[in-house]
Each structure stands twice: as C-alpha cells, then as structure tokens.
C-alpha positions as CSV (number, residue, x, y, z in Angstrom):
1,M,107.1,102.4,81.2
2,N,110.6,101.4,80.2
3,I,111.2,98.0,81.8
4,I,114.9,98.0,80.9
5,N,115.3,101.1,83.0
6,V,113.4,99.5,85.8
7,G,115.5,96.4,85.6
8,S,118.8,98.4,85.6
9,F,117.5,100.3,88.7
10,L,116.6,97.1,90.5
11,K,120.0,95.6,89.7
12,R,121.8,98.7,90.9
13,C,119.9,98.8,94.1
14,R,120.5,95.1,94.8
15,K,124.2,95.5,94.1
16,N,124.5,98.6,96.3
17,L,123.1,96.5,99.1
18,G,125.6,93.8,98.4
19,V,123.0,91.1,98.1
20,T,122.4,88.3,95.6
21,Q,119.5,87.7,93.3
22,G,118.9,84.6,95.4
23,Y,118.5,86.7,98.5
24,V,116.0,89.0,96.9
25,A,114.1,86.0,95.5
26,E,114.0,84.3,98.8
27,H,112.5,87.3,100.5
28,L,109.9,87.7,97.8
29,N,109.1,84.0,97.5
30,V,110.0,84.0,93.8
31,S,112.8,82.3,91.8
32,A,116.2,83.8,91.3
33,Q,115.5,83.4,87.6
34,A,112.5,85.7,88.0
35,V,114.7,88.4,89.6
36,S,117.2,87.9,86.8
37,K,114.5,88.5,84.2
38,W,113.5,91.7,86.0
39,E,117.0,93.0,86.1
40,R,117.5,92.2,82.4
41,G,114.3,94.0,81.5
42,E,112.5,91.0,80.2
43,N,109.7,91.2,82.7
44,L,108.4,93.4,85.5
45,P,107.7,92.2,89.0
46,D,104.0,91.6,89.8
47,V,102.5,94.8,91.2
48,A,101.6,92.9,94.4
49,L,105.4,92.4,95.0
50,F,106.2,96.1,94.9
51,P,105.8,96.8,98.7
52,A,108.0,93.8,99.6
53,L,110.5,94.6,96.8
54,S,110.8,98.2,98.0
55,R,111.5,97.0,101.6
56,V,114.1,94.4,100.5
57,L,115.9,96.9,98.2
58,Q,115.4,99.8,100.7
59,V,113.8,102.1,98.1
60,S,110.4,103.5,97.7
61,I,107.8,102.2,95.3
62,N,107.9,105.7,93.7
63,D,111.7,105.2,93.1
64,I,111.0,101.9,91.3
65,L,108.1,103.3,89.2
66,Q,110.0,106.5,88.3
67,A,113.0,104.5,87.2
68,G,110.7,103.3,84.4
69,T,110.0,106.8,83.2
70,H,113.6,107.7,82.6
71,E,114.4,107.9,78.9
72,G,118.1,107.5,79.5
73,G,120.7,110.2,79.9
74,S,123.5,110.7,82.4
75,D,123.1,109.9,86.1
76,D,123.5,113.7,86.7
77,Q,120.6,114.4,84.4
78,N,118.5,111.7,86.0
79,A,119.3,113.0,89.5
80,Q,118.2,116.5,88.5
81,T,115.0,115.2,86.9
82,D,114.2,113.1,90.1
83,E,114.5,116.3,92.2
84,L,111.8,117.9,90.1
85,R,109.4,115.0,90.1
86,T,106.3,114.9,92.3
87,P,105.7,111.5,93.8
88,I,103.2,109.7,91.7
89,V,101.9,107.3,94.3
90,N,101.6,107.3,98.0
91,Q,103.3,104.1,99.3
92,D,100.9,103.7,102.3
93,A,97.9,104.1,100.1
94,F,99.3,101.7,97.5
95,E,99.8,99.0,100.2
96,K,96.3,99.5,101.5
97,I,94.9,99.1,98.0
98,L,96.9,96.0,97.5
99,A,95.7,94.6,100.8
100,R,92.1,95.1,99.8
101,V,92.6,93.6,96.4
102,G,94.3,90.6,98.1
103,A,91.3,90.3,100.3
104,G,89.0,90.5,97.3
105,C,87.2,93.6,98.5
106,L,88.3,96.7,96.7
107,V,86.0,99.3,98.1
108,A,86.3,103.1,98.6
109,D,86.8,104.5,102.1
C-alpha cells in the first residue's frame, strides 16, 4: 500500500469538504498532528478509525484503501482504473468485524 497516495487522497477529500485537520481530528478523537501525518504520508490511520474516517470524509472505506493501490498517473487514468476495480471490502462487514474485535470476541457467524 502506498501511504503517500492514501495521504494525498485523505487531504483532497478533506479540502473538498472545506474542513480543517482540526475538524477531522476532533471527530475521530485524535490530534490534528496525527491527521497531518496521515496527509503527508508519514503514517496511516489505525484500521479501527476507518469507519469513522470514511463517514467524516464522506467516502467509502474502499475508496481510502484503493487510493493506496494507485501507482501514480493522471487523474483521468486513476478514474478509469477505479471504474474497473471490484470493491475489495464490504464496508458493513468491515464494521461488524471491527465491532467484534473491539468487543474482544472475533468469532465466525
């Protein structure tokens, strides 16, 4: 996963919404510095934050994860590639798994 691409995507989403890093941080109970590090590609958000992050930025978890698979290229090339991609994770299933992990009881249905 290319964390620089993920960071650029998160920054672009945040700016498109017209919100600050502080706003994102407040809604995720993290520091603005953490959000800044994500956007600069120094760190990735903790996986447990992905559902809330996707809600705050109004994008799917798939969009965030797929941003990390882009190898660069023009926005047009990336848009065409996105149209061909099959979702790699079901957001509802992902949130259920995270809830079970948080509850300390990861068991199969």
